[in-house]
All heavy atoms as a GROMACS GRO file, in nm:
protein
  584
    1SER      N    1   0.083  -0.120   0.000
    1SER     CA    2   0.000   0.000   0.000
    1SER      C    3   0.087   0.126   0.000
    1SER      O    4   0.061   0.219  -0.074
    1SER     CB    5  -0.092  -0.004   0.121
    1SER     OG    6  -0.167   0.114   0.129
    2ARG      N    7   0.190   0.124   0.083
    2ARG     CA    8   0.280   0.239   0.092
    2ARG      C    9   0.355   0.259  -0.040
    2ARG      O   10   0.366   0.371  -0.090
    2ARG     CB   11   0.378   0.219   0.207
    2ARG     CG   12   0.473   0.334   0.229
    2ARG     CD   13   0.566   0.312   0.348
    2ARG     NE   14   0.629   0.182   0.351
    2ARG     CZ   15   0.738   0.148   0.278
    2ARG    NH1   16   0.791   0.236   0.196
    2ARG    NH2   17   0.790   0.029   0.288
    3ILE      N   18   0.402   0.149  -0.098
    3ILE     CA   19   0.475   0.157  -0.225
    3ILE      C   20   0.381   0.205  -0.336
    3ILE      O   21   0.419   0.287  -0.420
    3ILE     CB   22   0.538   0.021  -0.260
    3ILE    CG1   23   0.647  -0.011  -0.159
    3ILE    CG2   24   0.595   0.022  -0.401
    3ILE    CD1   25   0.702  -0.152  -0.168
    4PHE      N   26   0.259   0.155  -0.337
    4PHE     CA   27   0.160   0.199  -0.436
    4PHE      C   28   0.143   0.349  -0.429
    4PHE      O   29   0.144   0.419  -0.531
    4PHE     CB   30   0.027   0.127  -0.415
    4PHE     CG   31  -0.073   0.155  -0.524
    4PHE    CD1   32  -0.082   0.072  -0.634
    4PHE    CD2   33  -0.157   0.264  -0.517
    4PHE    CE1   34  -0.173   0.096  -0.736
    4PHE    CE2   35  -0.248   0.291  -0.617
    4PHE     CZ   36  -0.255   0.206  -0.727
    5LYS      N   37   0.128   0.401  -0.307
    5LYS     CA   38   0.107   0.546  -0.290
    5LYS      C   39   0.229   0.624  -0.336
    5LYS      O   40   0.218   0.730  -0.397
    5LYS     CB   41   0.073   0.579  -0.145
    5LYS     CG   42   0.035   0.723  -0.126
    5LYS     CD   43  -0.029   0.749   0.006
    5LYS     CE   44  -0.078   0.892   0.010
    5LYS     NZ   45  -0.173   0.914   0.114
    6GLU      N   46   0.348   0.571  -0.310
    6GLU     CA   47   0.471   0.638  -0.352
    6GLU      C   48   0.479   0.644  -0.505
    6GLU      O   49   0.517   0.745  -0.562
    6GLU     CB   50   0.593   0.567  -0.297
    6GLU     CG   51   0.615   0.588  -0.148
    6GLU     CD   52   0.730   0.504  -0.093
    6GLU    OE1   53   0.809   0.448  -0.172
    6GLU    OE2   54   0.741   0.496   0.030
    7VAL      N   55   0.439   0.536  -0.571
    7VAL     CA   56   0.450   0.527  -0.716
    7VAL      C   57   0.340   0.607  -0.785
    7VAL      O   58   0.365   0.684  -0.878
    7VAL     CB   59   0.448   0.379  -0.763
    7VAL    CG1   60   0.438   0.369  -0.913
    7VAL    CG2   61   0.572   0.306  -0.712
    8LYS      N   62   0.215   0.588  -0.743
    8LYS     CA   63   0.100   0.651  -0.809
    8LYS      C   64   0.066   0.790  -0.755
    8LYS      O   65  -0.002   0.867  -0.821
    8LYS     CB   66  -0.025   0.562  -0.795
    8LYS     CG   67  -0.024   0.441  -0.883
    8LYS     CD   68  -0.044   0.484  -1.025
    8LYS     CE   69  -0.077   0.369  -1.114
    8LYS     NZ   70  -0.092   0.412  -1.252
    9GLY      N   71   0.107   0.818  -0.634
    9GLY     CA   72   0.077   0.948  -0.576
    9GLY      C   73  -0.057   0.956  -0.503
    9GLY      O   74  -0.092   1.059  -0.447
   10ILE      N   75  -0.135   0.847  -0.508
   10ILE     CA   76  -0.261   0.839  -0.435
   10ILE      C   77  -0.271   0.700  -0.373
   10ILE      O   78  -0.207   0.606  -0.419
   10ILE     CB   79  -0.385   0.867  -0.523
   10ILE    CG1   80  -0.397   0.766  -0.636
   10ILE    CG2   81  -0.385   1.008  -0.576
   10ILE    CD1   82  -0.527   0.777  -0.716
   11GLY      N   83  -0.355   0.686  -0.273
   11GLY     CA   84  -0.375   0.558  -0.209
   11GLY      C   85  -0.447   0.459  -0.300
   11GLY      O   86  -0.515   0.499  -0.395
   12TYR      N   87  -0.433   0.331  -0.269
   12TYR     CA   88  -0.492   0.226  -0.351
   12TYR      C   89  -0.644   0.241  -0.361
   12TYR      O   90  -0.700   0.234  -0.470
   12TYR     CB   91  -0.455   0.088  -0.297
   12TYR     CG   92  -0.517  -0.023  -0.376
   12TYR    CD1   93  -0.467  -0.057  -0.501
   12TYR    CD2   94  -0.628  -0.093  -0.328
   12TYR    CE1   95  -0.525  -0.158  -0.576
   12TYR    CE2   96  -0.686  -0.194  -0.403
   12TYR     CZ   97  -0.634  -0.227  -0.526
   12TYR     OH   98  -0.692  -0.325  -0.601
   13ASN      N   99  -0.711   0.260  -0.248
   13ASN     CA  100  -0.857   0.272  -0.250
   13ASN      C  101  -0.903   0.392  -0.333
   13ASN      O  102  -1.000   0.382  -0.409
   13ASN     CB  103  -0.914   0.282  -0.109
   13ASN     CG  104  -0.903   0.150  -0.035
   13ASN    OD1  105  -0.897   0.044  -0.096
   13ASN    ND2  106  -0.901   0.157   0.097
   14ASP      N  107  -0.833   0.504  -0.320
   14ASP     CA  108  -0.867   0.622  -0.399
   14ASP      C  109  -0.847   0.594  -0.548
   14ASP      O  110  -0.926   0.639  -0.632
   14ASP     CB  111  -0.784   0.741  -0.357
   14ASP     CG  112  -0.818   0.791  -0.218
   14ASP    OD1  113  -0.932   0.768  -0.173
   14ASP    OD2  114  -0.732   0.853  -0.154
   15TYR      N  115  -0.743   0.520  -0.580
   15TYR     CA  116  -0.716   0.483  -0.719
   15TYR      C  117  -0.829   0.396  -0.776
   15TYR      O  118  -0.875   0.418  -0.887
   15TYR     CB  119  -0.582   0.411  -0.730
   15TYR     CG  120  -0.550   0.365  -0.869
   15TYR    CD1  121  -0.507   0.454  -0.967
   15TYR    CD2  122  -0.561   0.230  -0.905
   15TYR    CE1  123  -0.478   0.413  -1.095
   15TYR    CE2  124  -0.531   0.187  -1.032
   15TYR     CZ  125  -0.489   0.278  -1.128
   15TYR     OH  126  -0.462   0.237  -1.255
   16VAL      N  127  -0.874   0.300  -0.697
   16VAL     CA  128  -0.983   0.212  -0.742
   16VAL      C  129  -1.109   0.294  -0.766
   16VAL      O  130  -1.176   0.277  -0.869
   16VAL     CB  131  -1.008   0.098  -0.640
   16VAL    CG1  132  -1.136   0.022  -0.673
   16VAL    CG2  133  -0.890   0.003  -0.636
   17VAL      N  134  -1.143   0.383  -0.676
   17VAL     CA  135  -1.261   0.469  -0.692
   17VAL      C  136  -1.246   0.554  -0.818
   17VAL      O  137  -1.340   0.568  -0.897
   17VAL     CB  138  -1.286   0.557  -0.567
   17VAL    CG1  139  -1.390   0.663  -0.594
   17VAL    CG2  140  -1.326   0.471  -0.449
   18GLU      N  141  -1.128   0.611  -0.839
   18GLU     CA  142  -1.103   0.694  -0.957
   18GLU      C  143  -1.125   0.613  -1.086
   18GLU      O  144  -1.191   0.660  -1.178
   18GLU     CB  145  -0.959   0.746  -0.952
   18GLU     CG  146  -0.924   0.840  -1.064
   18GLU     CD  147  -0.780   0.889  -1.050
   18GLU    OE1  148  -0.754   0.963  -0.952
   18GLU    OE2  149  -0.697   0.854  -1.136
   19CYS      N  150  -1.073   0.491  -1.090
   19CYS     CA  151  -1.090   0.406  -1.208
   19CYS      C  152  -1.238   0.372  -1.230
   19CYS      O  153  -1.287   0.376  -1.344
   19CYS     CB  154  -1.010   0.277  -1.194
   19CYS     SG  155  -0.833   0.302  -1.203
   20ARG      N  156  -1.308   0.339  -1.122
   20ARG     CA  157  -1.451   0.306  -1.134
   20ARG      C  158  -1.531   0.425  -1.184
   20ARG      O  159  -1.620   0.411  -1.268
   20ARG     CB  160  -1.506   0.261  -0.998
   20ARG     CG  161  -1.460   0.124  -0.956
   20ARG     CD  162  -1.513   0.092  -0.818
   20ARG     NE  163  -1.486  -0.046  -0.784
   20ARG     CZ  164  -1.522  -0.102  -0.671
   20ARG    NH1  165  -1.588  -0.032  -0.579
   20ARG    NH2  166  -1.494  -0.229  -0.647
   21MET      N  167  -1.501   0.543  -1.132
   21MET     CA  168  -1.577   0.662  -1.170
   21MET      C  169  -1.547   0.703  -1.315
   21MET      O  170  -1.636   0.748  -1.387
   21MET     CB  171  -1.549   0.777  -1.074
   21MET     CG  172  -1.605   0.755  -0.934
   21MET     SD  173  -1.785   0.739  -0.930
   21MET     CE  174  -1.803   0.564  -0.896
   22GLU      N  175  -1.423   0.687  -1.359
   22GLU     CA  176  -1.390   0.716  -1.499
   22GLU      C  177  -1.469   0.625  -1.592
   22GLU      O  178  -1.524   0.669  -1.693
   22GLU     CB  179  -1.241   0.698  -1.524
   22GLU     CG  180  -1.156   0.809  -1.468
   22GLU     CD  181  -1.007   0.786  -1.489
   22GLU    OE1  182  -0.968   0.693  -1.563
   22GLU    OE2  183  -0.928   0.860  -1.429
   23ARG      N  184  -1.476   0.497  -1.558
   23ARG     CA  185  -1.551   0.400  -1.639
   23ARG      C  186  -1.700   0.435  -1.635
   23ARG      O  187  -1.769   0.429  -1.737
   23ARG     CB  188  -1.527   0.259  -1.588
   23ARG     CG  189  -1.602   0.152  -1.659
   23ARG     CD  190  -1.552   0.130  -1.798
   23ARG     NE  191  -1.624   0.018  -1.858
   23ARG     CZ  192  -1.631  -0.004  -1.986
   23ARG    NH1  193  -1.567   0.074  -2.069
   23ARG    NH2  194  -1.700  -0.105  -2.031
   24ALA      N  195  -1.752   0.469  -1.517
   24ALA     CA  196  -1.894   0.503  -1.503
   24ALA      C  197  -1.927   0.626  -1.588
   24ALA      O  198  -2.029   0.628  -1.657
   24ALA     CB  199  -1.928   0.530  -1.357
   25ALA      N  200  -1.840   0.727  -1.587
   25ALA     CA  201  -1.864   0.847  -1.666
   25ALA      C  202  -1.867   0.813  -1.814
   25ALA      O  203  -1.952   0.863  -1.889
   25ALA     CB  204  -1.756   0.952  -1.637
   26TRP      N  205  -1.776   0.726  -1.858
   26TRP     CA  206  -1.774   0.685  -1.997
   26TRP      C  207  -1.903   0.613  -2.034
   26TRP      O  208  -1.962   0.640  -2.138
   26TRP     CB  209  -1.652   0.595  -2.023
   26TRP     CG  210  -1.638   0.556  -2.165
   26TRP    CD1  211  -1.577   0.629  -2.264
   26TRP    CD2  212  -1.689   0.437  -2.227
   26TRP    NE1  213  -1.586   0.560  -2.383
   26TRP    CE2  214  -1.653   0.442  -2.363
   26TRP    CE3  215  -1.757   0.326  -2.180
   26TRP    CZ2  216  -1.687   0.341  -2.453
   26TRP    CZ3  217  -1.790   0.225  -2.269
   26TRP    CH2  218  -1.756   0.234  -2.403
   27LEU      N  219  -1.949   0.523  -1.948
   27LEU     CA  220  -2.074   0.450  -1.973
   27LEU      C  221  -2.194   0.542  -1.974
   27LEU      O  222  -2.284   0.528  -2.056
   27LEU     CB  223  -2.092   0.338  -1.870
   27LEU     CG  224  -1.995   0.220  -1.880
   27LEU    CD1  225  -2.003   0.134  -1.755
   27LEU    CD2  226  -2.023   0.138  -2.005
   28LEU      N  227  -2.196   0.638  -1.883
   28LEU     CA  228  -2.309   0.732  -1.878
   28LEU      C  229  -2.315   0.818  -2.003
   28LEU      O  230  -2.423   0.848  -2.053
   28LEU     CB  231  -2.296   0.823  -1.755
   28LEU     CG  232  -2.330   0.757  -1.622
   28LEU    CD1  233  -2.277   0.842  -1.509
   28LEU    CD2  234  -2.479   0.735  -1.609
   29GLY      N  235  -2.200   0.857  -2.054
   29GLY     CA  236  -2.197   0.942  -2.172
   29GLY      C  237  -2.216   0.867  -2.303
   29GLY      O  238  -2.257   0.925  -2.402
   30GLY      N  239  -2.188   0.737  -2.303
   30GLY     CA  240  -2.189   0.663  -2.428
   30GLY      C  241  -2.291   0.553  -2.442
   30GLY      O  242  -2.297   0.488  -2.547
   31THR      N  243  -2.370   0.529  -2.337
   31THR     CA  244  -2.468   0.422  -2.343
   31THR      C  245  -2.601   0.469  -2.286
   31THR      O  246  -2.608   0.574  -2.222
   31THR     CB  247  -2.424   0.296  -2.265
   31THR    OG1  248  -2.428   0.323  -2.126
   31THR    CG2  249  -2.285   0.249  -2.306
   32LYS      N  250  -2.702   0.390  -2.304
   32LYS     CA  251  -2.834   0.418  -2.246
   32LYS      C  252  -2.864   0.322  -2.129
   32LYS      O  253  -2.978   0.310  -2.086
   32LYS     CB  254  -2.944   0.400  -2.352
   32LYS     CG  255  -2.930   0.493  -2.470
   32LYS     CD  256  -2.975   0.631  -2.435
   32LYS     CE  257  -2.974   0.718  -2.560
   32LYS     NZ  258  -2.968   0.859  -2.528
   33GLN      N  259  -2.761   0.256  -2.078
   33GLN     CA  260  -2.780   0.162  -1.968
   33GLN      C  261  -2.840   0.231  -1.847
   33GLN      O  262  -2.806   0.347  -1.820
   33GLN     CB  263  -2.646   0.101  -1.926
   33GLN     CG  264  -2.584   0.007  -2.023
   33GLN     CD  265  -2.455  -0.052  -1.968
   33GLN    OE1  266  -2.447  -0.082  -1.850
   33GLN    NE2  267  -2.356  -0.067  -2.053
   34PRO      N  268  -2.924   0.160  -1.773
   34PRO     CA  269  -2.979   0.220  -1.650
   34PRO      C  270  -2.869   0.235  -1.544
   34PRO      O  271  -2.767   0.165  -1.548
   34PRO     CB  272  -3.085   0.120  -1.604
   34PRO     CG  273  -3.047  -0.008  -1.670
   34PRO     CD  274  -2.977   0.027  -1.797
   35LEU      N  275  -2.889   0.328  -1.452
   35LEU     CA  276  -2.790   0.353  -1.348
   35LEU      C  277  -2.756   0.228  -1.268
   35LEU      O  278  -2.641   0.206  -1.234
   35LEU     CB  279  -2.839   0.462  -1.252
   35LEU     CG  280  -2.846   0.603  -1.306
   35LEU    CD1  281  -2.891   0.698  -1.198
   35LEU    CD2  282  -2.713   0.646  -1.362
   36SER      N  283  -2.857   0.147  -1.239
   36SER     CA  284  -2.831   0.026  -1.162
   36SER      C  285  -2.737  -0.068  -1.236
   36SER      O  286  -2.649  -0.131  -1.174
   36SER     CB  287  -2.962  -0.046  -1.128
   36SER     OG  288  -3.030  -0.082  -1.247
   37GLY      N  289  -2.750  -0.077  -1.366
   37GLY     CA  290  -2.661  -0.161  -1.446
   37GLY      C  291  -2.520  -0.107  -1.450
   37GLY      O  292  -2.422  -0.182  -1.439
   38ILE      N  293  -2.508   0.024  -1.462
   38ILE     CA  294  -2.375   0.086  -1.462
   38ILE      C  295  -2.310   0.071  -1.325
   38ILE      O  296  -2.192   0.037  -1.315
   38ILE     CB  297  -2.384   0.235  -1.504
   38ILE    CG1  298  -2.423   0.244  -1.652
   38ILE    CG2  299  -2.252   0.307  -1.477
   38ILE    CD1  300  -2.450   0.384  -1.702
   39ALA      N  301  -2.386   0.092  -1.220
   39ALA     CA  302  -2.333   0.076  -1.084
   39ALA      C  303  -2.277  -0.065  -1.066
   39ALA      O  304  -2.165  -0.083  -1.018
   39ALA     CB  305  -2.441   0.104  -0.980
   40ALA      N  306  -2.353  -0.165  -1.107
   40ALA     CA  307  -2.307  -0.304  -1.094
   40ALA      C  308  -2.186  -0.330  -1.181
   40ALA      O  309  -2.091  -0.397  -1.139
   40ALA     CB  310  -2.420  -0.399  -1.130
   41GLN      N  311  -2.186  -0.276  -1.300
   41GLN     CA  312  -2.076  -0.300  -1.393
   41GLN      C  313  -1.943  -0.243  -1.343
   41GLN      O  314  -1.838  -0.298  -1.371
   41GLN     CB  315  -2.111  -0.240  -1.530
   41GLN     CG  316  -2.020  -0.286  -1.640
   41GLN     CD  317  -2.073  -0.245  -1.777
   41GLN    OE1  318  -2.189  -0.210  -1.794
   41GLN    NE2  319  -1.985  -0.247  -1.875
   42VAL      N  320  -1.948  -0.132  -1.270
   42VAL     CA  321  -1.825  -0.073  -1.219
   42VAL      C  322  -1.794  -0.115  -1.076
   42VAL      O  323  -1.700  -0.065  -1.015
   42VAL     CB  324  -1.823   0.082  -1.232
   42VAL    CG1  325  -1.833   0.124  -1.377
   42VAL    CG2  326  -1.932   0.146  -1.148
   43GLY      N  327  -1.872  -0.209  -1.023
   43GLY     CA  328  -1.836  -0.271  -0.895
   43GLY      C  329  -1.911  -0.227  -0.772
   43GLY      O  330  -1.866  -0.249  -0.660
   44TYR      N  331  -2.027  -0.164  -0.790
   44TYR     CA  332  -2.107  -0.121  -0.675
   44TYR      C  333  -2.234  -0.203  -0.666
   44TYR      O  334  -2.314  -0.205  -0.760
   44TYR     CB  335  -2.144   0.029  -0.687
   44TYR     CG  336  -2.026   0.120  -0.666
   44TYR    CD1  337  -1.945   0.157  -0.773
   44TYR    CD2  338  -1.993   0.166  -0.540
   44TYR    CE1  339  -1.835   0.240  -0.755
   44TYR    CE2  340  -1.883   0.248  -0.520
   44TYR     CZ  341  -1.804   0.285  -0.628
   44TYR     OH  342  -1.695   0.366  -0.610
   45ALA      N  343  -2.255  -0.268  -0.553
   45ALA     CA  344  -2.376  -0.348  -0.531
   45ALA      C  345  -2.495  -0.257  -0.501
   45ALA      O  346  -2.609  -0.291  -0.531
   45ALA     CB  347  -2.355  -0.446  -0.417
   46SER      N  348  -2.468  -0.141  -0.444
   46SER     CA  349  -2.572  -0.047  -0.406
   46SER      C  350  -2.573   0.073  -0.501
   46SER      O  351  -2.473   0.146  -0.512
   46SER     CB  352  -2.548   0.002  -0.263
   46SER     OG  353  -2.625   0.116  -0.233
   47SER      N  354  -2.686   0.093  -0.568
   47SER     CA  355  -2.698   0.209  -0.657
   47SER      C  356  -2.689   0.341  -0.579
   47SER      O  357  -2.631   0.437  -0.628
   47SER     CB  358  -2.831   0.205  -0.732
   47SER     OG  359  -2.833   0.100  -0.822
   48SER      N  360  -2.744   0.344  -0.460
   48SER     CA  361  -2.741   0.468  -0.382
   48SER      C  362  -2.599   0.503  -0.341
   48SER      O  363  -2.560   0.620  -0.344
   48SER     CB  364  -2.833   0.460  -0.260
   48SER     OG  365  -2.792   0.358  -0.173
   49TYR      N  366  -2.518   0.404  -0.307
   49TYR     CA  367  -2.378   0.430  -0.272
   49TYR      C  368  -2.300   0.476  -0.397
   49TYR      O  369  -2.218   0.567  -0.391
   49TYR     CB  370  -2.312   0.307  -0.210
   49TYR     CG  371  -2.172   0.334  -0.162
   49TYR    CD1  372  -2.147   0.425  -0.060
   49TYR    CD2  373  -2.064   0.269  -0.219
   49TYR    CE1  374  -2.019   0.452  -0.018
   49TYR    CE2  375  -1.936   0.294  -0.178
   49TYR     CZ  376  -1.913   0.386  -0.076
   49TYR     OH  377  -1.785   0.412  -0.034
   50PHE      N  378  -2.330   0.415  -0.511
   50PHE     CA  379  -2.269   0.456  -0.637
   50PHE      C  380  -2.302   0.603  -0.665
   50PHE      O  381  -2.213   0.681  -0.700
   50PHE     CB  382  -2.319   0.367  -0.751
   50PHE     CG  383  -2.290   0.422  -0.888
   50PHE    CD1  384  -2.161   0.427  -0.939
   50PHE    CD2  385  -2.394   0.471  -0.966
   50PHE    CE1  386  -2.135   0.479  -1.064
   50PHE    CE2  387  -2.369   0.523  -1.093
   50PHE     CZ  388  -2.240   0.528  -1.142
   51ILE      N  389  -2.428   0.642  -0.649
   51ILE     CA  390  -2.470   0.780  -0.676
   51ILE      C  391  -2.400   0.877  -0.583
   51ILE      O  392  -2.352   0.982  -0.625
   51ILE     CB  393  -2.624   0.792  -0.668
   51ILE    CG1  394  -2.688   0.715  -0.783
   51ILE    CG2  395  -2.668   0.940  -0.668
   51ILE    CD1  396  -2.839   0.693  -0.767
   52ARG      N  397  -2.392   0.843  -0.453
   52ARG     CA  398  -2.323   0.930  -0.356
   52ARG      C  399  -2.176   0.946  -0.392
   52ARG      O  400  -2.122   1.057  -0.388
   52ARG     CB  401  -2.335   0.873  -0.214
   52ARG     CG  402  -2.464   0.903  -0.146
   52ARG     CD  403  -2.458   0.879   0.004
   52ARG     NE  404  -2.399   0.753   0.044
   52ARG     CZ  405  -2.464   0.639   0.061
   52ARG    NH1  406  -2.596   0.635   0.040
   52ARG    NH2  407  -2.403   0.530   0.100
   53THR      N  408  -2.111   0.837  -0.429
   53THR     CA  409  -1.969   0.841  -0.465
   53THR      C  410  -1.950   0.922  -0.592
   53THR      O  411  -1.859   1.005  -0.601
   53THR     CB  412  -1.913   0.699  -0.483
   53THR    OG1  413  -1.936   0.624  -0.363
   53THR    CG2  414  -1.765   0.702  -0.512
   54PHE      N  415  -2.035   0.901  -0.691
   54PHE     CA  416  -2.026   0.974  -0.817
   54PHE      C  417  -2.041   1.124  -0.791
   54PHE      O  418  -1.965   1.205  -0.844
   54PHE     CB  419  -2.134   0.927  -0.916
   54PHE     CG  420  -2.113   0.976  -1.055
   54PHE    CD1  421  -2.044   0.899  -1.147
   54PHE    CD2  422  -2.163   1.099  -1.095
   54PHE    CE1  423  -2.024   0.946  -1.278
   54PHE    CE2  424  -2.143   1.145  -1.225
   54PHE     CZ  425  -2.073   1.068  -1.316
   55ARG      N  426  -2.138   1.162  -0.709
   55ARG     CA  427  -2.161   1.303  -0.676
   55ARG      C  428  -2.039   1.363  -0.607
   55ARG      O  429  -2.000   1.477  -0.634
   55ARG     CB  430  -2.283   1.320  -0.589
   55ARG     CG  431  -2.312   1.467  -0.557
   55ARG     CD  432  -2.429   1.488  -0.466
   55ARG     NE  433  -2.551   1.450  -0.534
   55ARG     CZ  434  -2.658   1.402  -0.471
   55ARG    NH1  435  -2.656   1.385  -0.341
   55ARG    NH2  436  -2.765   1.370  -0.539
   56LYS      N  437  -1.977   1.287  -0.517
   56LYS     CA  438  -1.860   1.336  -0.447
   56LYS      C  439  -1.743   1.361  -0.545
   56LYS      O  440  -1.673   1.461  -0.534
   56LYS     CB  441  -1.814   1.234  -0.342
   56LYS     CG  442  -1.704   1.285  -0.251
   56LYS     CD  443  -1.646   1.180  -0.159
   56LYS     CE  444  -1.748   1.118  -0.069
   56LYS     NZ  445  -1.688   1.022   0.026
   57VAL      N  446  -1.728   1.274  -0.644
   57VAL     CA  447  -1.618   1.286  -0.739
   57VAL      C  448  -1.644   1.394  -0.844
   57VAL      O  449  -1.556   1.474  -0.875
   57VAL     CB  450  -1.589   1.150  -0.807
   57VAL    CG1  451  -1.491   1.163  -0.921
   57VAL    CG2  452  -1.538   1.049  -0.704
   58PHE      N  453  -1.765   1.398  -0.901
   58PHE     CA  454  -1.794   1.486  -1.014
   58PHE      C  455  -1.875   1.610  -0.978
   58PHE      O  456  -1.894   1.697  -1.063
   58PHE     CB  457  -1.869   1.408  -1.124
   58PHE     CG  458  -1.782   1.310  -1.196
   58PHE    CD1  459  -1.783   1.175  -1.161
   58PHE    CD2  460  -1.699   1.350  -1.299
   58PHE    CE1  461  -1.703   1.084  -1.227
   58PHE    CE2  462  -1.618   1.259  -1.365
   58PHE     CZ  463  -1.619   1.126  -1.329
   59GLY      N  464  -1.927   1.616  -0.856
   59GLY     CA  465  -2.003   1.733  -0.816
   59GLY      C  466  -2.144   1.737  -0.870
   59GLY      O  467  -2.210   1.841  -0.866
   60MET      N  468  -2.191   1.626  -0.924
   60MET     CA  469  -2.328   1.615  -0.975
   60MET      C  470  -2.368   1.467  -0.974
   60MET      O  471  -2.282   1.380  -0.966
   60MET     CB  472  -2.340   1.671  -1.116
   60MET     CG  473  -2.260   1.597  -1.221
   60MET     SD  474  -2.269   1.672  -1.385
   60MET     CE  475  -2.149   1.801  -1.368
   61THR      N  476  -2.498   1.443  -0.982
   61THR     CA  477  -2.545   1.305  -0.984
   61THR      C  478  -2.517   1.242  -1.122
   61THR      O  479  -2.496   1.314  -1.220
   61THR     CB  480  -2.696   1.296  -0.957
   61THR    OG1  481  -2.765   1.357  -1.065
   61THR    CG2  482  -2.733   1.361  -0.825
   62PRO      N  483  -2.518   1.110  -1.130
   62PRO     CA  484  -2.501   1.045  -1.260
   62PRO      C  485  -2.606   1.089  -1.362
   62PRO      O  486  -2.575   1.106  -1.480
   62PRO     CB  487  -2.514   0.896  -1.228
   62PRO     CG  488  -2.476   0.884  -1.086
   62PRO     CD  489  -2.522   1.011  -1.021
   63THR      N  490  -2.729   1.109  -1.318
   63THR     CA  491  -2.836   1.154  -1.409
   63THR      C  492  -2.806   1.293  -1.462
   63THR      O  493  -2.821   1.320  -1.583
   63THR     CB  494  -2.972   1.151  -1.338
   63THR    OG1  495  -2.996   1.018  -1.290
   63THR    CG2  496  -3.083   1.194  -1.430
   64GLU      N  497  -2.762   1.384  -1.376
   64GLU     CA  498  -2.725   1.518  -1.420
   64GLU      C  499  -2.608   1.512  -1.518
   64GLU      O  500  -2.606   1.584  -1.618
   64GLU     CB  501  -2.688   1.605  -1.300
   64GLU     CG  502  -2.805   1.638  -1.210
   64GLU     CD  503  -2.763   1.697  -1.076
   64GLU    OE1  504  -2.646   1.681  -1.034
   64GLU    OE2  505  -2.849   1.759  -1.012
   65TYR      N  506  -2.511   1.427  -1.489
   65TYR     CA  507  -2.395   1.411  -1.577
   65TYR      C  508  -2.439   1.361  -1.714
   65TYR      O  509  -2.395   1.413  -1.816
   65TYR     CB  510  -2.296   1.313  -1.513
   65TYR     CG  511  -2.169   1.293  -1.595
   65TYR    CD1  512  -2.061   1.378  -1.578
   65TYR    CD2  513  -2.160   1.191  -1.688
   65TYR    CE1  514  -1.945   1.362  -1.652
   65TYR    CE2  515  -2.044   1.174  -1.764
   65TYR     CZ  516  -1.937   1.260  -1.744
   65TYR     OH  517  -1.823   1.244  -1.820
   66ARG      N  518  -2.526   1.262  -1.715
   66ARG     CA  519  -2.575   1.206  -1.843
   66ARG      C  520  -2.647   1.314  -1.924
   66ARG      O  521  -2.626   1.328  -2.045
   66ARG     CB  522  -2.666   1.088  -1.816
   66ARG     CG  523  -2.723   1.027  -1.945
   66ARG     CD  524  -2.801   0.902  -1.915
   66ARG     NE  525  -2.712   0.787  -1.928
   66ARG     CZ  526  -2.742   0.665  -1.889
   66ARG    NH1  527  -2.858   0.640  -1.831
   66ARG    NH2  528  -2.655   0.568  -1.905
   67LYS      N  529  -2.733   1.393  -1.859
   67LYS     CA  530  -2.805   1.499  -1.929
   67LYS      C  531  -2.707   1.603  -1.986
   67LYS      O  532  -2.724   1.649  -2.099
   67LYS     CB  533  -2.905   1.567  -1.836
   67LYS     CG  534  -3.026   1.484  -1.808
   67LYS     CD  535  -3.121   1.553  -1.714
   67LYS     CE  536  -3.239   1.463  -1.680
   67LYS     NZ  537  -3.326   1.522  -1.578
   68GLN      N  538  -2.606   1.636  -1.909
   68GLN     CA  539  -2.505   1.731  -1.956
   68GLN      C  540  -2.430   1.675  -2.077
   68GLN      O  541  -2.403   1.749  -2.173
   68GLN     CB  542  -2.406   1.760  -1.843
   68GLN     CG  543  -2.313   1.874  -1.871
   68GLN     CD  544  -2.226   1.904  -1.752
   68GLN    OE1  545  -2.140   1.823  -1.718
   68GLN    NE2  546  -2.248   2.018  -1.690
   69MET      N  547  -2.399   1.548  -2.078
   69MET     CA  548  -2.331   1.485  -2.191
   69MET      C  549  -2.420   1.483  -2.314
   69MET      O  550  -2.374   1.500  -2.426
   69MET     CB  551  -2.285   1.343  -2.156
   69MET     CG  552  -2.173   1.335  -2.056
   69MET     SD  553  -2.019   1.409  -2.114
   69MET     CE  554  -2.015   1.564  -2.031
   70GLU      N  555  -2.549   1.462  -2.294
   70GLU     CA  556  -2.644   1.462  -2.407
   70GLU      C  557  -2.652   1.599  -2.472
   70GLU      O  558  -2.662   1.611  -2.593
   70GLU     CB  559  -2.783   1.418  -2.361
   70GLU     CG  560  -2.793   1.269  -2.329
   70GLU     CD  561  -2.926   1.229  -2.267
   70GLU    OE1  562  -3.011   1.317  -2.243
   70GLU    OE2  563  -2.942   1.109  -2.241
   71LEU      N  564  -2.644   1.705  -2.390
   71LEU     CA  565  -2.649   1.840  -2.443
   71LEU      C  566  -2.524   1.873  -2.525
   71LEU      O  567  -2.530   1.945  -2.624
   71LEU     CB  568  -2.664   1.942  -2.329
   71LEU     CG  569  -2.797   1.941  -2.255
   71LEU    CD1  570  -2.791   2.037  -2.136
   71LEU    CD2  571  -2.912   1.977  -2.348
   72LYS      N  572  -2.410   1.818  -2.482
   72LYS     CA  573  -2.285   1.843  -2.554
   72LYS      C  574  -2.276   1.759  -2.682
   72LYS      O  575  -2.207   1.796  -2.774
   72LYS     CB  576  -2.165   1.807  -2.466
   72LYS     CG  577  -2.143   1.904  -2.354
   72LYS     CD  578  -2.021   1.865  -2.274
   72LYS     CE  579  -1.996   1.961  -2.159
   72LYS     NZ  580  -1.880   1.922  -2.081
   73GLY      N  581  -2.347   1.644  -2.679
   73GLY     CA  582  -2.338   1.544  -2.783
   73GLY      C  583  -2.370   1.579  -2.919
   73GLY      O  584  -2.324   1.547  -3.019
   0.00000   0.00000   0.00000
């Protein structure tokens, strides 16, 4: 864990969350999958926990993010 943080600059758990959220953002912007399916696909058993985590990372809910991507699209 210590070596991982030295090499990557962030802790392992933070890295995993970052990877999951990047994948979730890509899925939200590029697919019509329901939130529950995206949450499961990126490793969250609970949709509500996925939504809270997504909001913490991106500053908006997954639904808001998807709508914003559709407007840019």
